[in-house]
N, C-alpha and C positions, 0 to 999 in steps of 0.2 A: 504494500500500500504506500502510495506517495501522496504528498500534499500536506495541507494544514490540518490540525486537529482543532475543530471548532466546538466550543461548549456553550450551550444556551440553557438558561433556566427560566421558566415561566412561573413566577411566584403565584400568580392568581390561579393558574391551572395545576400548579404543583407538578410540573413536568420537566424532567431533565433530558436534554437531547445532546448527544455527542456525535459529531459528524466528522468523518475522515475524508479529507480531500474535498473537491468541489461537488456541487449538486449533480446528480445523475438520475435517470429514470430508475426507480427502486421500488421495492415492496418490503413489507415488514413481516417477520415471523416471530411469534411469541416463543421465547425460550425459557421463560419462567413466569409466574403469575405477575402480570403487569410490566414485564421486562421484554423488550422487543429488539431484535437485530434488524438493521436496515440493509438489504441486500441489493446490489446492483443487478438490474434485470439482464444486462448483456454479459457481464463477466462473472456473475455469481459471487463476487467478492463481498465481504462484509464491509459496509461503508459507514456504519454507525450504530448507535443504540438509542433507544428511548426508554425512559424509566418513569412510569406513572406513580403518583403518590410518593414522590421522592422524599419529601420532608418526613412523612410518616415512617418510611423505610430507614431514614437516618437515625430516628429515635431507637430503632432496633439495632443500629450500628452494623447492618449487614445488607449487602446487595450481592447476589450470586449471578455470575455470568459464566456459563460453561466454556471451557477452553478445549481445544486450542483456538485462540484468536491471535493472529500475528499482527502486531502493530510495531512498526519501525518509526522511531522518532529521531530526527537528525536536524542539525542546524545548518 
């Protein structure tokens, strides 16, 4: 995966979105209750995640995302 890691939090909707790279045509697959992977329609690469009820989950101090998910971050 190449590009920027963009993180967006909607406080009113309590939604955290993490996007890897620029926008592409994608679809979401639920990987855990209220946790979704965003998958590029063309390449089938994971392009991000969406976490509903983020604040509530942070009170539990745990968000589980199944691995492997390969994320390379470089400057």
